[in-house]
N, C-alpha and C positions, 0 to 999 in steps of 0.2 A: 437828187433830193427825194426822200419818201413823200408820199402824198399825205399820210396820216401818222401822227405820233400819239401813242396810247400810254399814259402814265398810270402806273399801278402801285401805289404805296401799300405796304402791308407790315404789320407787326404780329408775330405769333399767329399766322393764318394758315399754317400748313394743312390743317384739316379742310379748309375751304378752297385753297388755291388750285388744286387739280380741276375743280369744276369751273373756276374762273378762267383758266387758260384753255380748257377744252372748249368753253363757249366762245373764246376769241378765235381759236382755230376753226371752229365751225363757221365763222363769218366768211371764210374763204372756200367753203365746200358747197357743192351742188345740193340744193334742198328745195322741196316743193314750195316753201314759203320764201325762197331766196333766189329769184331769177337771175340776179346779177351779183354774184359773190365778189368780195374784194380780192385783190391780188396780194398774197403775202409779201411779195417783193416790194410792194408799195407801203408796207406797214412797218413802222418802228415801234417796238415795245420797250418801254423803260420801266423796269421793276425796281422798286425801292424797298430793300429789306431794312426796316427801321428798328434795329436793335432786337431782332427776334432771338428767342432762346429755345425755340422748338425746331422742327424740321423744315422750316421755311426755305433755308438755303438749299437743301437737297431737292425740294420740289422745284425750285427755280432752275437748278442745274438740269434736272430731268426735262422740263418743258422748254428751256431755252434752246435746246438742240433741235426742236421742232420748228423754230422760226428762222427766217432769213436774217432778221435784224433784231437782235434781242440783247439788251444791255442791263446789267444788274448794278445798282448803286447800293453798297453795303455800309450802313451806319453801325458802328460798334455799340452805341447806346441810342436809345429812342430820342429822336429830335422832334417828333410830332407830325401831324398830318400836313400842317401849313408848310413847314420847312421841307418835308419830304416831297410835296408837290412842287415846291419851288426848285428843289434839286432836279426834278424831272424836267421842269420848264427850261432850266439852263442847258440841258442836253438835247432838247427837242429840235429835230431837224425838219419835221413835216410841215407841209403847207397848212394843215389843219391839226388841231390838238383836241384830244378827248381824255377825260379822267375816269378812272374806275377804281373803286375801293376793293381791298383784298378779300372781303367776305361777300361781295355781290357778284353777279354774273350777267351775261347778255343773252337775250332771246335771239333765235335765228333772224337774220336780215336787219338787225339793228344798225350795225355800222354802215352797210350799203345804203340804208334809208337816210341816215344822217349825212353821209357824204353827198348823196344826190340832192338833198335839200340845200346844202351849202353851195353846191355848184350851180343850182338853178336859181336860187334867190339872191346870191351875190351880196350877202350881209356879213357883218362882223362876227355875229354868233347866232346860233339856232338853239332854242330850248325845246325840251320834249317832256312828255308825260313819263310816269314810271309805274312799275308794278311792285307793291309791297308783298313781302313773303314773311308770314308768321307761322312757323311750323308747316302744316299742310295747307294753310289758308292763303289765298291770293286776293289782292285788292287793287283796283285801278286808282291811281292818284293823278288827277289831271293838273297840269300846269294852269294857273289861274288867268288865262287869257283866251277869250272866246274867238278872237280874230286869228285865223290860222292860215298858214302858207302864203303870207304876205309880208313884204319888207316893211318894217315900222321904225319910227324913231323910238329908241329905248326908253325915253322919258315917258312915253305913253304907257309904259308898264309899271309906273310908280303909283299913280292915283287911280281911284279915289281912296281917301284915307280910311274910310269906315268899312271897307271890304278887303278880302284877300286879293293881293295883286302879285306881280312877278317878283317884287322885292321880299315877299313873304315865302318865296319858293327858291331858297338860295343854293340848292344842291348842285355842287360843281359837276357831278357826274351826269346830271340831266341836261346834256347839251354837247355842242361841238363848237370850236372856236377857231377863228382865223389866226394865223401866226402873227399878223400885224398887231393884235392885242398883246401878245407876248412881247413883241419888239418895243411897243410903247410903254410897257410896264403895267398895263391895266390887268393883265391876267395873273400877276403875282399875288400871293396871299400875304397877309400881315405876318411879319417875322415873329417866330417863337410862340405863336398862338397854339395852345393845345386843344382848345375847343372854340366854337363860334368863329372859326377862321373864315367862314363863307359869308358872314353877315355884312361886314363892311365891303367885302369883295363884290357882292352882288349889287350893292348900292353904287360902287364905283363904275361897274359896267353900265348900269342903267343911266347914270348921270353923264358919263364921258365917252362911251362908245357912240358910233354914228348910226348904226343900223342893227336890227335884230329881227328874228321871226320865231314863231312857235309852230311846231308841226305835230301831227298825230303819230307818235312813235313811242309806245310804252314798253320798249324793249329792255330797259334797265330793270333787272330783278334785284330789288333792294331788300336785303335780309334784316329784319327787325329783331330787337330783344336779344342781341348776341351777347353771350356771357363775356365779361371783361371789357365790353364797349364802354367808352368814357361817358356815354349817355346814361349808363346805369350807375355811375359812381358819384357820390356826393362829397366832393372836397373842393379845395381852392381853385382847381382847374375849371370848375363850372362857373366861376365868377368872371371868366374872360369875356362873356357876352357884354359886360359893362365896358371893358376896354374897346370892344368892337363899336359900341355906340359913341364912345369918345371920338373915334375915327370918323364915324358917320356924321356926327354933329360938326366936326371940324370941316368936313367937306361942304356941308350945307352952309356953314358960316361964311365960306369963301365962294359960294355959288350965287350968281345973280338971281336965280329963282329959288334960292334956298328956303325962304320963308313960306313959299307955296308948298314945299314938300315937307316942312317941319311937322305938320299934323300927322302925316303918315309915319314919319320916323318916331314921333312921340307915342303913337298908338302901338307901333312895333315894340318899342321899349317897354311900355306898360304891360303888354301881353307877356313878355318874357319875364319881367319882374314878378308878375302874378304867378307865372308857371314855376319859377324857382322858389319863391317863398312857399308856395303850396307844396312843392316837393319836400322841402325841409320840414314843414309842419307834418306832413304825412309820415315822414321817416320817424320823427319823434313820437307821433301818435301811435304808430305801429309798435315802437319800442315799449311805450307805456302799456299798450293793450297786452303785449306779450307778458309783461311783468305782472299786470293785474290778474290775468287769467292763470298765472302760475305755470305757463308753458316751460318745459325743461329747456335749459340753454342748449344742450346737445342736440335737441330736436330741431332747433332753428339754425344750427351750425354756428352759433355764437359762442365765443370763448366764455368760460365761467366767470372770469374777472369782469368781462363786459356786462354780463347779466347782473352781477353784484352791484356794479356801478349804476346800472339802470334802476335797481331797487332803491338806491339812495336818492336818485333824482326824483323818482316817483314819490317817495315818502316826503320829500321836502318841497314838492311843488304846491304853490298856492296861487290863487287869483287867476286861474286859467281862463282864457277867452272862450266865448261861445264857439268861435271857429275851431279852436283846438279841441274842445269837448266833443263837438260834432265829429271831428276827424277820428278821435279815439273810439267813439261809439261805432263808427263805420268800420274801423279796423277790427274791433272786437267781433262784430258780426261776421266779417270775412274770415277771421281765424276760426271761429266756432263752426263755420260752414265747411272748413277744410277737413276732410275725412282722415287723411294721413298727415300727422304733424311734420313728418320729414319733407313734405312738399312745401312747407312754409319757407319763405326767403329768409336769409340771415338778417339779424338786426344790424343796422349801421349806426355807429356812434358818430355824431357830427360834432367836431371840436367847436367849442364856444367861439374861438377866434375866427372861425369860418363864418358863423352866423353874424358876428360883429362886423366882419369885413363886408359881407353881403349888404348889411343894412347901411353902413357908412358910405360905401362906394356907390351903392344904388341911389342913396339920397343925393350924393354929390353930382352924379351924372344926370339925374332927373332935373337938378337945378340949372343945368345948362340950357334947358328948353326955354325959349322965350315965354315970358309970363302969360301973355295972352293966349298962346298956343297951349301951354300947360293947363290953364283954367278951362279952356274949351274942350280939350280931349278928356280931362278928368271928369268934367260934368257929363260928358256923353258916355262915360264908362258905366258898367253895371255896378250895383251896390257891392257885390262880392269883390270885383276888381278894385273899386275904391278902397275897400277895407284892406286889401293886400298892399296897395300902393301907399296908403297912409302909414303902414308899419315902417316904411323906409324914411318917412319925413320927420324932421324935427318937430317937437310938440307945437311950436309956434306956427308952423306951416300947415298943420292938419286942418284947422278950422277955416283957413283961407284958401285951401286948394280948390 
């Protein structure tokens, strides 16, 4: 049995995968920062080609020959990150399991450090820091737990409600997991989730696993603002965070300490509701600013029919909120400060049905929160957050929230 199984789902990542797999191979090579490299014979790599249409398959063929135990799962069509990781979990044979996305990579000594932590701390899972990569910039992102290198009850990573905690740090790749979590079902992701697959997953680990730890190991190099990433797209797939909170609330409803943790889950939900409503406002505000300034459609990569549609929406818009007007003004300034119009991002048209679904589903999920908890967390929110949350609520609920 291999010591470690590494699951790497990827869709159309041929450009990034050579760096990914070179960084994995480096974990087994002598290096000044890596005194105890791993043994490739003890590593199982499970690559998931999730409906790629670029050269991903060819890259996997090339690098697969360099590993002792390399398996490729090929999906004819894209099944999503959750299902892809679950396919990898089904094939995992290692005592420990690690996830890595197809556009990220590992710094030297990351896997040896994580393996050493699991073997010395004897916990169900270990979490770690990571390094963000935006162009040539690097930033350290700390896991929100000050107690390090100690075995802890995972429930200690949930509270307090008013600050960031480990359930606000859901990244599956920022850790290593014992296979017993896979065998118990805790390590599996919710089926068919295209986004937000790690939200209910991390809550499940912290509610139901027996032990965890956090270590200083920022060796995951997390690439941000990748073109084509679902985090950059505004469509119905982004609404799955609401499905995730349905699952979280279901867990809390059936947990003896659920009411204790509900304020944290509510604050979690409110933050994401604000984030998504703000994104949609900014997208529409940007579109309006483009139209008002007369920026040519070709210069923003928008189809001319899209631009004409925007003009009609702008001409017919009345009764705009102060929040929206402020967003339009901010986008106008940003556009005017851009020297080359070709650098402007394309306009995204948001279907009205997506906005309607966001509002309706958001309001429904929020109403699952116990009334006393809802009132407490809403009252403790900033004025801006309250304004965003109120957008989701029925008119009769807004004054009593």
